[in-house]
C-alpha positions, 0 to 999 in steps of 0.5 A: 500500500502506497502511503505518502505525506506532504509537508508544505513550506513557506515563501522563505525558509530561514535558519530557525525553520530548518532546526524545527524541521529536523525535530519533526523528521523523527516524528514520521511514523514509518508507515509512509513510503513517500514524503513529499516536500512541497516547495512550489511556493518557496523562493529562498532558503537558508543554506542550513535548509539545504543541509536538512534536505540532504540529511532528510533524504539519507534518513528516509532512504535508510528507513525504507522511504523516499523523499520527493521535492515539488519545487519552484523554479527558484529552488530548481536553480538553487539545487542546480547551482549546488550541483544537487539537481540530480541528487533529489527526486524533484517535481517542478511546481508545474508537475513535470519530473525534473530528475529521478533517483535510482 
């Protein structure tokens, strides 16, 4: 059975937000197969959030889950600039798959 949960994010993600999210990550039940981070309305992120994304992907995969990012064009650019565009499974805010994970 496919179970997914979606987390929606604000226009701007600051340092404090990344810290709070790290605490919430441990609250996932494990019943989820897929966790979707909806960043379609997000325009800017603090660098600590990028670290959180990398940690989250590793954490979820080690627990048999996967992370999917639904991104805005601005977040797509940030990931591409950091050479992380192919590291994450992403879906643009327009619903077109940008990259896939193996």
